[in-house]
Steps between C-alpha positions, in 0.01 A plus 500: 500500500274489825729480796355465860677745717586243768683274232842682562461437886394144433808450289731648762352260760531197263867600414568455882344141493144587599313209355158661561596803296628271220170320508305822457720580205444168352115537530540853353673385187443117450201552261696728256810289513303183438295655218812618323659163533190318368490747202854404418516130549129406440496234758328552839738258696816639349376863565433409851854369534641804333311736732626303810858515367476881435391550871775266624754713302353805650549357852850373418613825361291721735816695612583619146159539343423864435152654497391659179252776556441362853418148389676154466254413220720608209801297637246200542371528140844534350587172693183351384586571137843348529386184682229462236748525220711241668204277549394530138861408383511205743167375376606539146822303552308231684236458225784489243665230695188295509439550132859391429450190700218420255229486776239729351226361717683645803529847373181712599388759254439866584222578750181509303359775727764753379442645168758500228535880514581485866761230440662689203515812715656316791750332262593837337556661840703185595735587196596838641794551721400474867544873553289589190231255603488637843483866364203401278315310750546773758394795272258341264330238728552631858458881419840607664657810361818463295683663778370250757563205261855636429575518879366154553746344239789742579507711194482874415157603386639608161663157450187329606288710253724395213494130599134511554448653153714221332327229703154629392613508136618135534174403651294680233705314234450162663125544546400709193304210356269471814298797391516569130376857529778559760267706723485268811874422484606858465292614782633243748853517403555872437 
């Protein structure tokens, strides 16, 4: 994980209510947080709301948020995963309600710009526990070490390793039919 040396100093200033320092942290991490949210919810507007909520939570909890390897990014990404999971569940409940009310013309279908594989992967990650989903996203998609991811979610590295192994196995099982040869799925989930 690339961490700018001044991030720890910016975070200390932000923790003491320095809005300019917080704005710099926002600029530093917004693109990554938004991108992760978009990959998980597949809707630009919803991803923007999730990214904003993640930074709001960072500000709100600034006195207790720890740095991981000198950065707030891991904490932001875990928060983004959790907010995305909540948004997906909320959207699913809303769509079921509309379907149950027998108004099928009101229910929008999936975003045609997002391919089926992307939707399946996001849905599969969404079925993991929040901790397991965060571990997977942080290690497989955000290139954090298992130790950094474990610290971010409050686990021992050995526990995180076991949970990550089980999460990857569940994802491989969910997604085995995406690539019949298994090579692409195995490479991305191992």
